[in-house]
C-alpha positions as CSV (number, residue, x, y, z in Angstrom):
1,X,0.0,-0.1,-0.2
2,X,1.3,3.3,-0.5
3,X,2.7,5.4,2.4
4,X,1.1,8.5,2.0
5,X,-2.8,6.6,2.9
6,X,-4.2,3.9,5.4
7,X,-6.9,2.5,5.5
8,X,-6.5,0.0,8.8
9,X,-5.3,0.4,11.6
10,X,-4.6,-1.7,14.9
11,X,-5.3,0.0,18.1
12,X,-5.0,-0.6,21.8
13,X,-6.9,1.4,24.2
14,X,-7.6,1.8,27.6
15,X,-9.3,3.8,30.3
16,X,-8.5,5.2,33.4
17,X,-8.3,2.3,37.1
18,X,-10.5,5.1,39.9
19,X,-8.7,6.3,42.5
20,X,-9.1,4.5,45.4
21,X,-11.4,5.3,48.6
22,X,-9.7,7.1,51.5
23,X,-9.2,6.8,55.5
24,X,-9.6,9.5,57.3
25,X,-11.8,10.7,60.3
26,X,-12.7,14.6,61.8
27,X,-10.0,16.4,63.5
28,X,-10.3,20.0,64.5
29,X,-10.4,22.0,67.5
30,X,-13.7,21.9,70.1
31,X,-15.7,19.2,67.8
32,X,-15.4,15.7,69.4
33,X,-15.9,12.2,68.4
34,X,-15.5,14.2,64.5
35,X,-16.0,11.3,62.6
36,X,-14.9,9.3,59.6
37,X,-14.5,12.0,56.6
38,X,-12.4,10.4,53.9
39,X,-13.2,10.8,50.5
40,X,-14.2,8.9,47.5
41,X,-11.5,8.3,44.9
42,X,-12.3,10.0,41.8
43,X,-13.7,7.8,38.2
44,X,-11.3,7.1,35.5
45,X,-11.4,8.3,32.3
46,X,-13.4,7.1,29.1
47,X,-12.5,6.7,25.9
48,X,-14.2,8.5,23.2
49,X,-14.0,8.3,19.6
50,X,-15.3,11.1,17.1
51,X,-15.7,11.7,13.6
52,X,-13.3,14.5,12.8
53,X,-14.4,15.2,9.2
54,X,-10.1,16.7,8.9
55,X,-8.9,13.4,8.5
56,X,-9.4,11.5,5.5
57,X,-6.6,8.3,6.8
58,X,-6.3,6.5,9.2
59,X,-2.2,7.7,9.4
60,X,-2.1,9.2,12.5
61,X,-2.6,5.6,13.9
62,X,0.8,4.6,12.4
63,X,3.2,5.5,15.0
64,X,1.2,5.0,18.4
65,X,-0.9,1.9,18.8
66,X,-1.8,2.3,22.5
67,X,-3.7,5.3,24.2
68,X,-4.5,4.8,27.9
69,X,-6.8,7.3,29.3
70,X,-6.2,9.3,33.1
71,X,-6.8,7.4,36.3
72,X,-9.1,8.6,38.9
73,X,-7.1,11.0,41.6
74,X,-7.5,8.8,45.7
75,X,-10.0,10.6,48.0
76,X,-8.4,12.5,50.9
77,X,-9.5,13.6,54.1
78,X,-12.2,16.1,54.9
79,X,-15.0,13.9,52.4
80,X,-13.0,15.8,49.4
81,X,-13.4,13.6,46.6
82,X,-10.4,12.6,44.1
83,X,-10.4,14.4,40.7
84,X,-11.9,12.0,37.9
85,X,-9.2,11.0,35.6
86,X,-9.4,12.9,32.2
87,X,-11.1,11.2,29.4
88,X,-9.7,10.7,26.0
89,X,-11.2,11.2,23.0
90,X,-9.7,10.0,19.7
91,X,-10.2,11.3,16.8
92,X,-11.3,9.1,13.5
93,X,-12.1,9.9,9.4
94,X,-16.0,9.8,9.2
95,X,-16.8,6.4,7.9
96,X,-14.6,4.3,9.8
97,X,-15.4,0.9,11.4
98,X,-14.5,-0.5,14.7
99,X,-14.1,-4.2,15.0
100,X,-13.5,-6.1,18.2
101,X,-9.8,-7.6,16.7
102,X,-10.6,-10.9,18.2
103,X,-13.9,-11.9,16.8
104,X,-13.8,-8.4,14.0
105,X,-17.1,-8.3,14.8
106,X,-18.3,-4.8,14.2
107,X,-18.5,-2.8,17.8
108,X,-19.4,0.7,15.6
109,X,-20.2,2.4,13.0
110,X,-18.5,6.1,13.2
111,X,-20.6,7.3,10.4
112,X,-22.5,10.2,12.7
113,X,-21.3,13.0,14.5
114,X,-22.2,11.1,18.0
115,X,-18.8,10.5,20.7
116,X,-19.0,7.2,21.1
117,X,-17.6,6.2,24.5
118,X,-15.3,2.9,23.8
119,X,-14.2,1.9,27.1
120,X,-15.2,2.9,30.2
121,X,-13.4,4.5,33.4
122,X,-13.1,2.3,36.5
123,X,-15.4,3.7,39.2
124,X,-13.7,5.4,42.0
125,X,-13.4,3.8,45.2
126,X,-15.8,4.8,48.6
127,X,-14.0,6.4,51.5
128,X,-14.6,5.6,55.0
129,X,-17.6,8.2,55.4
130,X,-19.9,5.7,53.5
131,X,-19.5,3.3,56.1
132,X,-20.5,4.8,59.6
133,X,-23.5,3.3,60.6
134,X,-24.6,3.6,64.5
135,X,-23.1,0.3,65.1
136,X,-20.4,0.6,63.3
137,X,-18.8,4.3,64.2
138,X,-15.4,4.4,63.5
139,X,-14.7,2.3,60.0
140,X,-11.2,2.0,59.7
141,X,-11.6,1.2,55.8
142,X,-12.3,2.4,52.1
143,X,-12.0,0.9,49.0
144,X,-10.3,0.7,46.3
145,X,-10.9,2.0,42.6
146,X,-11.7,-0.8,39.9
147,X,-9.5,-0.9,36.8
148,X,-11.0,0.6,33.3
149,X,-12.1,-0.9,30.5
150,X,-9.4,-2.0,28.4
151,X,-10.0,-3.7,24.2
152,X,-8.0,-4.4,21.3
153,X,-9.1,-3.2,17.9
154,X,-8.9,-3.1,13.9
155,X,-10.1,0.8,12.8
156,X,-11.3,0.1,9.5
157,X,-11.8,3.2,6.6
158,X,-14.7,2.6,4.4
159,X,-15.4,5.8,2.7
160,X,-18.9,7.7,2.8
161,X,-20.0,8.0,-0.7
162,X,-22.6,7.7,-3.2
163,X,-21.1,7.2,-6.0
164,X,-17.9,4.9,-6.6
165,X,-15.6,4.9,-9.9
166,X,-14.1,1.7,-11.3
167,X,-12.2,0.8,-13.7
168,X,-8.6,-0.3,-15.2
169,X,-5.4,2.0,-14.4
170,X,-5.1,4.6,-16.4
171,X,-9.1,5.0,-18.1
172,X,-9.4,8.5,-16.8
173,X,-11.7,7.9,-13.3
174,X,-9.6,11.1,-11.4
175,X,-10.1,13.1,-15.3
176,X,-13.9,12.1,-15.1
177,X,-14.1,13.6,-11.3
178,X,-12.1,16.4,-11.7
179,X,-14.5,18.0,-14.1
180,X,-17.0,17.1,-12.6
181,X,-16.7,18.1,-8.9
182,X,-14.3,20.6,-7.2
183,X,-11.6,17.9,-6.7
184,X,-8.1,17.9,-7.5
185,X,-7.0,14.3,-7.6
186,X,-3.1,13.8,-9.0
187,X,-3.7,13.3,-13.6
188,X,-0.6,12.1,-15.2
189,X,-0.6,9.2,-18.4
190,X,0.4,7.1,-16.7
191,X,-1.3,3.6,-14.6
192,X,-1.0,4.2,-11.1
193,X,-1.8,7.9,-10.9
194,X,-3.9,7.5,-8.2
195,X,-2.6,6.1,-5.0
196,X,-5.6,6.9,-2.1
197,X,-9.4,7.3,-2.5
198,X,-10.9,11.4,-3.7
199,X,-13.4,12.1,-2.5
200,X,-16.0,15.1,-4.0
201,X,-19.1,16.5,-3.9
202,X,-20.8,16.7,-7.6
203,X,-23.5,19.7,-7.2
204,X,-26.5,19.0,-10.3
205,X,-28.3,21.7,-9.4
206,X,-30.5,23.9,-6.4
207,X,-30.6,21.4,-3.7
208,X,-29.5,18.2,-5.7
209,X,-25.8,17.0,-5.1
210,X,-23.8,13.9,-4.3
211,X,-20.3,12.4,-3.3
212,X,-18.6,10.8,-5.8
213,X,-15.3,8.6,-5.1
214,X,-12.7,8.2,-7.5
215,X,-10.9,4.4,-6.2
216,X,-8.0,3.5,-7.2
217,X,-7.3,1.8,-10.4
218,X,-8.5,-1.9,-10.3
219,X,-5.9,-4.7,-12.0
220,X,-7.1,-8.2,-12.8
221,X,-6.0,-10.5,-9.5
222,X,-6.9,-7.5,-7.5
223,X,-9.8,-9.1,-4.6
224,X,-6.7,-11.6,-4.5
225,X,-4.1,-9.3,-3.0
226,X,-2.4,-7.9,-6.4
227,X,-1.8,-4.1,-7.3
228,X,-3.4,-1.4,-5.5
229,X,-6.3,-2.9,-6.2
230,X,-7.6,-4.6,-3.2
231,X,-6.4,-1.8,-0.8
232,X,-9.2,-0.1,-1.3
233,X,-11.6,-2.4,-2.9
234,X,-13.4,-1.9,0.7
235,X,-14.2,1.9,-0.3
236,X,-16.7,1.0,-2.9
237,X,-18.5,-1.1,-0.5
238,X,-21.1,1.2,1.1
239,X,-21.5,2.9,-2.2
240,X,-24.8,3.0,-4.2
241,X,-23.8,3.4,-7.1
242,X,-21.1,2.5,-9.1
243,X,-19.7,4.0,-12.8
244,X,-17.6,1.8,-14.5
245,X,-15.2,4.1,-16.4
246,X,-14.0,2.0,-19.5
247,X,-11.6,3.6,-22.1
248,X,-12.9,2.5,-26.0
249,X,-10.5,4.4,-27.2
250,X,-7.7,1.6,-28.3
251,X,-4.3,4.1,-27.8
252,X,-3.3,1.0,-25.8
253,X,-4.1,-2.0,-27.4
254,X,-7.2,-3.0,-24.7
255,X,-10.7,-4.7,-25.3
256,X,-12.8,-3.4,-23.7
257,X,-15.5,-5.5,-23.5
258,X,-12.8,-7.9,-21.8
259,X,-11.7,-4.8,-19.7
260,X,-15.4,-4.0,-18.6
261,X,-15.1,-8.5,-17.7
262,X,-12.7,-8.6,-15.9
263,X,-13.6,-5.4,-13.4
264,X,-17.2,-7.0,-12.4
265,X,-15.3,-10.4,-12.0
266,X,-13.0,-8.8,-9.7
267,X,-15.9,-7.3,-7.8
268,X,-17.4,-10.4,-7.8
269,X,-14.9,-12.7,-6.0
270,X,-14.3,-9.5,-3.7
271,X,-17.9,-9.4,-2.6
272,X,-21.0,-10.6,-4.3
273,X,-23.5,-8.1,-2.6
274,X,-20.9,-5.5,-4.9
275,X,-21.1,-7.5,-8.1
276,X,-25.2,-7.2,-8.0
277,X,-24.6,-3.3,-6.6
278,X,-26.0,-1.0,-9.9
279,X,-24.3,0.0,-12.3
280,X,-24.1,2.9,-14.7
281,X,-20.4,2.1,-17.9
282,X,-19.2,4.9,-19.5
283,X,-17.3,4.3,-22.4
284,X,-14.3,7.1,-21.8
285,X,-12.0,8.4,-24.8
286,X,-14.5,9.5,-27.5
287,X,-12.0,12.2,-28.7
288,X,-9.5,10.0,-29.0
289,X,-11.7,6.6,-30.8
290,X,-9.1,4.2,-33.3
291,X,-12.2,1.8,-33.9
292,X,-15.8,2.8,-33.4
293,X,-15.9,-1.2,-33.4
294,X,-14.8,-1.0,-30.2
295,X,-17.1,1.4,-29.0
296,X,-20.1,-1.0,-30.6
297,X,-19.3,-4.0,-29.3
298,X,-19.2,-2.4,-25.8
299,X,-22.1,-1.2,-26.1
300,X,-24.0,-3.6,-27.2
301,X,-22.2,-6.4,-24.6
302,X,-23.6,-3.9,-21.8
303,X,-26.7,-3.0,-22.6
304,X,-27.8,-7.0,-23.5
305,X,-26.6,-7.1,-19.3
306,X,-29.0,-4.4,-18.5
307,X,-26.2,-1.4,-17.8
308,X,-27.1,1.8,-18.5
309,X,-24.3,2.9,-21.4
310,X,-23.3,6.3,-21.6
311,X,-20.8,8.1,-24.0
312,X,-18.2,11.2,-23.0
313,X,-14.9,12.3,-23.1
314,X,-13.5,13.8,-19.5
315,X,-10.5,15.4,-21.1
316,X,-12.3,17.4,-23.7
317,X,-15.6,18.1,-21.0
318,X,-18.0,16.8,-23.3
319,X,-21.2,14.5,-21.8
320,X,-20.2,14.7,-18.9
321,X,-23.4,17.4,-17.9
322,X,-25.7,14.0,-18.9
323,X,-23.8,11.6,-17.2
324,X,-24.6,13.4,-14.1
325,X,-27.8,13.3,-14.9
326,X,-27.8,10.4,-14.8
327,X,-26.4,9.7,-11.5
328,X,-28.7,12.1,-9.8
329,X,-31.5,10.2,-11.5
330,X,-30.4,6.8,-10.5
331,X,-29.5,7.8,-6.9
332,X,-32.9,9.5,-6.1
333,X,-34.7,5.4,-6.6
334,X,-32.3,4.3,-4.3
335,X,-31.6,3.8,0.0
336,X,-29.5,5.9,1.3
337,X,-25.9,4.9,2.1
338,X,-25.1,1.9,3.9
339,X,-24.4,2.2,7.9
340,X,-23.5,-1.0,9.5
341,X,-25.2,-2.1,12.3
342,X,-23.0,-3.0,15.7
343,X,-22.3,-7.2,15.6
344,X,-20.3,-7.2,18.4
345,X,-21.5,-8.5,22.1
346,X,-19.7,-8.2,24.7
347,X,-18.6,-11.9,26.3
348,X,-17.7,-12.2,30.4
349,X,-14.0,-11.9,31.7
350,X,-12.3,-15.2,31.8
351,X,-11.1,-15.3,35.0
352,X,-9.8,-18.2,37.7
353,X,-11.9,-18.5,40.9
354,X,-9.6,-20.0,42.7
355,X,-6.5,-16.8,43.2
356,X,-7.8,-16.6,46.7
357,X,-9.8,-13.7,48.4
358,X,-8.5,-11.2,51.4
359,X,-11.0,-11.7,53.6
360,X,-11.2,-9.3,56.6
361,X,-14.1,-8.4,59.4
362,X,-14.8,-5.0,60.9
363,X,-17.6,-5.5,63.4
364,X,-20.4,-6.9,61.1
365,X,-19.0,-5.5,58.1
366,X,-17.0,-9.0,55.6
367,X,-14.5,-6.5,54.0
368,X,-13.2,-9.0,50.6
369,X,-10.7,-7.8,47.9
370,X,-8.8,-10.0,45.2
371,X,-8.2,-9.3,41.8
372,X,-10.1,-11.5,39.9
373,X,-13.0,-10.2,41.8
374,X,-12.2,-6.9,40.7
375,X,-11.7,-7.7,36.9
376,X,-14.9,-9.3,37.4
377,X,-16.9,-6.8,39.0
378,X,-15.6,-3.8,36.2
379,X,-17.3,-6.2,33.9
380,X,-20.7,-6.6,35.3
381,X,-23.4,-4.4,34.2
382,X,-25.2,-4.4,37.9
383,X,-29.0,-3.0,36.5
384,X,-28.3,-5.7,34.1
385,X,-30.7,-8.6,35.9
386,X,-28.3,-11.8,33.8
387,X,-25.5,-10.0,34.9
388,X,-26.0,-9.7,38.3
389,X,-27.0,-13.6,38.1
390,X,-23.7,-14.5,36.4
391,X,-21.9,-12.2,38.9
392,X,-23.7,-14.7,42.1
393,X,-22.8,-17.7,40.2
394,X,-19.5,-16.9,39.8
395,X,-19.3,-16.2,43.3
396,X,-21.3,-19.2,45.2
397,X,-18.8,-21.1,41.8
398,X,-15.4,-19.6,44.3
399,X,-16.5,-21.2,47.0
400,X,-16.7,-17.4,48.6
401,X,-19.7,-18.2,50.5
402,X,-18.5,-21.2,52.3
403,X,-15.3,-19.6,53.8
404,X,-17.0,-16.6,55.2
405,X,-19.6,-19.5,56.3
406,X,-16.7,-20.4,58.6
407,X,-14.7,-17.8,59.6
408,X,-18.4,-17.2,61.8
409,X,-20.7,-14.9,59.5
410,X,-24.4,-14.1,60.5
411,X,-27.8,-13.7,59.2
412,X,-27.7,-9.6,58.7
413,X,-24.2,-9.3,58.6
414,X,-23.1,-6.6,55.6
415,X,-20.8,-8.1,53.1
416,X,-18.5,-5.8,51.1
417,X,-16.7,-5.9,48.1
418,X,-15.4,-3.2,46.4
419,X,-18.4,-0.2,45.4
420,X,-21.0,-3.0,46.3
421,X,-22.4,-4.1,49.8
422,X,-25.7,-6.3,50.1
423,X,-26.9,-7.9,53.9
424,X,-25.8,-11.7,53.7
425,X,-29.1,-14.9,53.9
426,X,-28.1,-17.8,54.3
């Protein structure tokens, strides 16, 4: 792939950890028994994705692959909560698909302007001010913060264009785009002038416009990785309409019918759905046509397959207006640009519950801590019934309740797990 363009990137992201709660007691002259006043730890910062229309590639991710948000600050005395960790906003081009690196499932299609929280920061731990009760007036414990979420993801850019220009190298796609829009692609009389997709907005009339993408030239074998085409075929996945540009001049000794069939075969091998996308076929370079039989053969072949066929010369600016109107007319009958629905469903974390837990008793409160419990709780949505049932199952599987009973826990005692407390009942 050309060094000047990147359309896939593999990155690791991690939200910030929550800060720890504080153990502190209010001490002030003339104030007797001030009580616990330890503040809570701050929440960890989130990893947020945001569309940036000033970006057109994923080049920013070429050298930086790891992104970490700020962690929450620990709580302090005098009921001072720690500052929340700073969230990290990662900017991506519009049309970027975010996939889970392990399953390749789509997490989010970044095609709208709404920020997307990819990883949530860990909750801050409670300070000891939360644990004071009439029977427990001097709680000498606080809670640790929970770790932030982490994820390995693949970013994949699929351009948001209505129309994709496809065809062999040097058939005039870039010239056509420059004539019908204000785009300024590189144009020269040699193959592979275009090394990355170009976008242009085509204005037809008041209130009618569309986005056209000039896709780098496809060659035979592109769907299997030959040439540049394979790297960029993904950019026409969203296009509602393909404009298939064919050189009919005969200036390079090529057969337009063979070229047309070869490109369609590559599209089919890459994606059967793409091969059935509506097409308008354009015979270009008519100003230097050497053999009218080539043009007639392509016209008959294309129309027999049911495709509309137009002729033009992009270089001479003839026939381009008719093409633009034909494209606008066709687009008015087609559904909007595809937006991919999320496929990814978070799996329960794989956790080894055989690691021992630390259990401490403070009056009638049982404090339970441990690395695997911390990881488990950071991945549980306690507002969801099934998640709570899974959490309960993991606790029972670990033998925690058996350990508590062996240590003498009684009905009505409080079990305290990080930022969760519940009353124990056999």
